N, C-alpha and C positions, 0 to 999 in steps of 0.2 A: 184768919179771915181772908188775907191777901192770897194765901196758898190755895184756899178753896176757890177764890175768884179766878185765879190763873188756871186752875184745873178745869173749871167750868168752861173757860174760853177754849182751852185745848181740846176738851171732849166735844164741844160744839163744832169746832172747826173740822175735827176729824169726821164728825157725822156729816158735815157738808161735803167733805171729800167723797164719802161713800155715796151721797146723794148724786153728785156729779158723775161718779163712775156708773151709777145705775142709769142715769139719763143718756149717757153717751151712745149706747147701742141703738137708741131711737133715731140717731142721725142716719140719713139715707146715704151713707158713704161706705166705700169698700176698702178704705185704708186699713192696713193690718192692725194698727193701734186702736181703731174704732171697733172693728169686729172682735178684737181680743177681749173686750169687756163683756162679750156674750158668755165667756167661759166661767168666771168666778162668781156665779150667782149665789151658790151655797155659802161661799166664803164672805161675800158682802152682806148676806142676810145675818150670818153669825156675828160679823163685825158690828152691824147695826144693833143687835141685841146687847152686845158687850158695852157699846157706847151709851145706850139708853140706861143700862144699869149703872154705869159710871156716873151719868148725869144725876140719877136719883140719889147718889151719895153726896151730892153737893147742893141739895135743895136749901133755900128757895132759889129759883132760877131768875136770872136777869132776862131781858128780851132775847139776848143771844142764846141763852140756855134753852128758852122755849123754842126758838128756831131750830136748834140742834135736836131737841127732842122730837119735834114734828118731822124733821128730816129723817130721823131714825125710823119712825113709824111708817113713813112713806117708803123708805128703802125696804123695810121688812115686808110691807104689803105687796109692793111690785115684784120683788124677788120671790116671795111666797107664792103668788099667783102663777108665775112662770114655772116654778119648780114643782108645784103641787101634783101635776099629772104623773110625775115620776116618783111618787111616794105610794106606799101601800094603802093609803086612804082613798086613792082615786080608782076609777073603774079600769078594768083590764082592756087593753087594746086588742090583744089576742087572747081568746078564751082558753081555759085549761082543757087539756085533753081528758077524755073519759075512756075507760075500758082499756083493752090491749089489742093491738094489731101491728105486729112487727113488720108485716109486709108493706105497710104504708108509713113507716117511721124512719127517720134518719137523724143523725147528729152531726154537728159541724163545730170544729174548733178553729178559732181565729187567733193568731198570735203575731204581733209585731215583734220580731226578734231583736231589733236594734243591731244594725250591721256590724259594729265593732264588738258586740257581745259574743263571747266564745263559750258560754255556759250551755252548750247544746245538750249535755247529758241530763240536766235538770228538766229541760223541756221534753226531751224524748221519754223520760221516765213518766211524766204526767200524761203524755199522749198514750203510752201503753197502758196506763192505769185506767183512763176513762174510755179508751178505745173508740174514738169517733169514726164515723163513716167517711168524713171528709176533713182534711186538714188544709187550712189556708194560712200561709205565712207571708208576712210583709217585711220589707227591708232585707230580704234574704239574698245573699250574694253566692258566688261559686263555692266558698268555704261552707256555707250553710247547706248548699245543695248536696255536697258530698255527705254530710251528716244526716240529712233528711233521707237521702237515697239509702244509706246503710240501715236506717231504722225502719223505713216505711215501704220500700219498693216491693217487698214480698207481700205484705198485707194490703197495700194500697197501690195496685199496679197501674192505675189510670192516672196520668199526670199531665200537668202543664208547667213548664219550667221557664222562668225569666230571670236568670241570675244577673243582677246589675250591681255596680259599685256606687251608684248615685243615691242610695237610700230608698230607691223605688223598685228594687227587685221584688219578685212575687213568685210563689210556688204553690201549686195545688196538687194534693195527693188524695186519691179517692178509691175506696173499695167498690163504690158503685160505678157502674159503667157510664162513661162520659160520651155524649153525642155532640159532634160538631164543635169541639172545644177550639177556641181561637183567641188570639191576642189582638187587641185594638189599642190605638193611641188616640184617644177621643178628642182631646183638646190641646195637649202639648206633646211634642215629639219625643220627650224623654220620660213620659209618665204612662206606663202600660196599664191595661186592665184586661181581665179574662172574662170570656163570655161563652155560653153554650148551654147544654142540657145535661142533667144526670138522671139516671133511671132508677126508680125505687124497686125494691124486691118484688113488689106486686105488678110491676110493668109500667106504672105511670111515670111520665117524664116531667121534670121540674126545671124550669129555666133559671139560670143563675148569672149574676153579674158580680165579679169581684173587683173592687176599686180601691185606690189609694191616691186621692188627688193631692196636689201640692197645697200646703197650708199657707195662709197669710201670716207671715212671721219674719222677723229680721233674718237675713241670710237665705231666705226661701223666696218670698214674694212680697212686694210692697202692698199688694191688694188682694182681695178675696175673689176676684173675678174668675180666676182659673179653677179654683175649687168649686165655686158656686155653679159655674157653667157645666163642669163635668157631672156633678150630682144631678143637676136639672136635666141634662141630656139623657142620662140613664133613666131618670124619672119619666121623661117623655116616651122613651122606648118601652118602658113597662106599661104606661098608660095606653099605648096603642095596641096592646096585646091583652087578651083575656086569659092567658095561660097561667098556671100556678108558677109563681116566681119568687126567687130569693135574691136579695142584694146584701153583700157582706163586705167588710173590710175596715180599714182605718180611714175614716172619713175626714180626719183632722178637723172635726167640728163636733160640738156638743149636741145632745139630743134636743135641747130646747131652743136652739138658735133659730133665727128667721129662716136661714137657708135650709136647714134640715127639716123644719116643719113644713116649709114650702115644698121640698122634695116629696114628703109624705103625701101632701094634698095633691100635687101634680100626678104622682104615680099611683096613689091609692094604697100605698104600702103601709103595713102596720108595724109598730114598734113593740116588741114583747116586753121591754122594760116598763112601759107605761102601766101604772097600777101595781108594780112589783118592787121598784127600787131603782137606784141609780146604776148600780153595778159598774162603778167607775173603774176604768182600765188604765188610766194615766193620771198621775205619775206614780210608778210603783215604789219609788224611793222616798217620796214626800207625801206624808199622810194628809197634810193640810192643803195640798195643791193637787187635788185629784178631780178628774172629770171623765164622763163617759165618751171616749173618742172612738172606740172600736165597736162597730154596730153589726147587727144582723136584722134585716127587715124581711118580712114575708107578705105575700098577698093574702087575701081573705080566705084562701082555700085551706089554711092550716090552723091547727090548734097547737098549744104549747105543752110539751111534756115536762121540760125542765130547762132552767137557765142558771148557769153557775159562772162565777168568776174564779179562776184557778189561781194557783200560787205563783209568786214572783220567781223568775229564773235568770235574773241578771239583766234583763231588758228594762227599759223605762216603762214598758207596758205589761200589764197582766194579760194572760190569755183569757178568752171567754168561750164558754161551751154552751151551745144551744141545741136542744132536741125538739123536733117538731113531728107532728103527725098529719098526713094529708087527709083532710076531712072536708071536702067541698060541700057536703050536705049541711054543714054547720056554718057556712059562710055568712049567713044573715045574722049570726050571733056576734060576729066581730064588728067593731065600730070603725068602718072604713071611712077615711077622710076624703074630701073632694075639694078641688080648687074652683074658684069662681073665674069669670072671664078676665078680670083684671089681673089675677094671679097667674093665669096662663099666659097672658100677654107679657107680664113681667119676666116670666121664665124664658119665653121666646126671645125677648130682647137681650137678656143676659147671655144666652147661648149664641145669638147672632154676633154680639159684640166680641165675644171671645174668639169665635171663628174668624171674624174679620181681622182681629189683631193677632192671630196665630203666628208665632215666630217673633213677636215683638218682645215678649218677656224673655230675658236671657236664660239659656239653659244652665242649670247649676253645675259648677265645676265639680268633678268627682273628688278633687282634693279638698 
């Protein structure tokens, strides 16, 4: 009896810990440890289920047991509501493509290579197998540039190369013609992004933004301001244009976070994961600690042909491959999000604060 009572207390207290972890992201704070609780929503939901089952094993409950059981149900409900749009039970954000039209179709592979990782052969083999029209790598330094050049220069002659040793290098290789490709340092002086247009075989031009903002994390940044501001600034740029647009990269943020959802509403961009699954790309080595960090968003002008997570290749990220078709006539079928006045004001204030404080956050040491 005493063992069951102790177990009930332990399970109930663990349930309350999960409840607190679920409540923390509601705080309007940018500290990394607050925003970090946006990530493990699947894990917290699973933990709540386990704790509820454990409590069922020690019936009847004391008042503390009842509190723990209710906490489990609340955690499961809150996390379930937040995660549901990224399950196959929800409606698609980007509708499925129909028919065939290679002249309006393109594929993009996004891979965070992890700078110290030297297993380039595995990644190159996958690239050659899936043969994407565009390859975007993150965290790629001069060593990775040499390997990418060897493998892709002939087949993907249009390039933008930013070899850096600070974990924010970026390389773009395209068989599609690039127009006005350029590098910008939107919010921080050591964080690049790539912008421009690529031309489809049929002649249509698609605007693109490749980004990799700094994450709120120990050793990186004490707050999420810099990441949030860069994403929202790109979102504003997209909003101010009615051109077909693609935004891709390692956002260092999960699809269901406040910032990424606000980015989608500000920009009107669509997430092809919604209604299809998580396609978690990080962490490749830890099955129970995985989240969707690498993203490809498109404007309402596109339909989805295919979305795949590829195999691990030594990085802490999986590559992700997305194939789209330019179909502006079906734009009304897509569920385009929109921001209200308060959300637009919130985005504007975040961007202004980051721009005013530019240079305040110390640039990360390459070592």
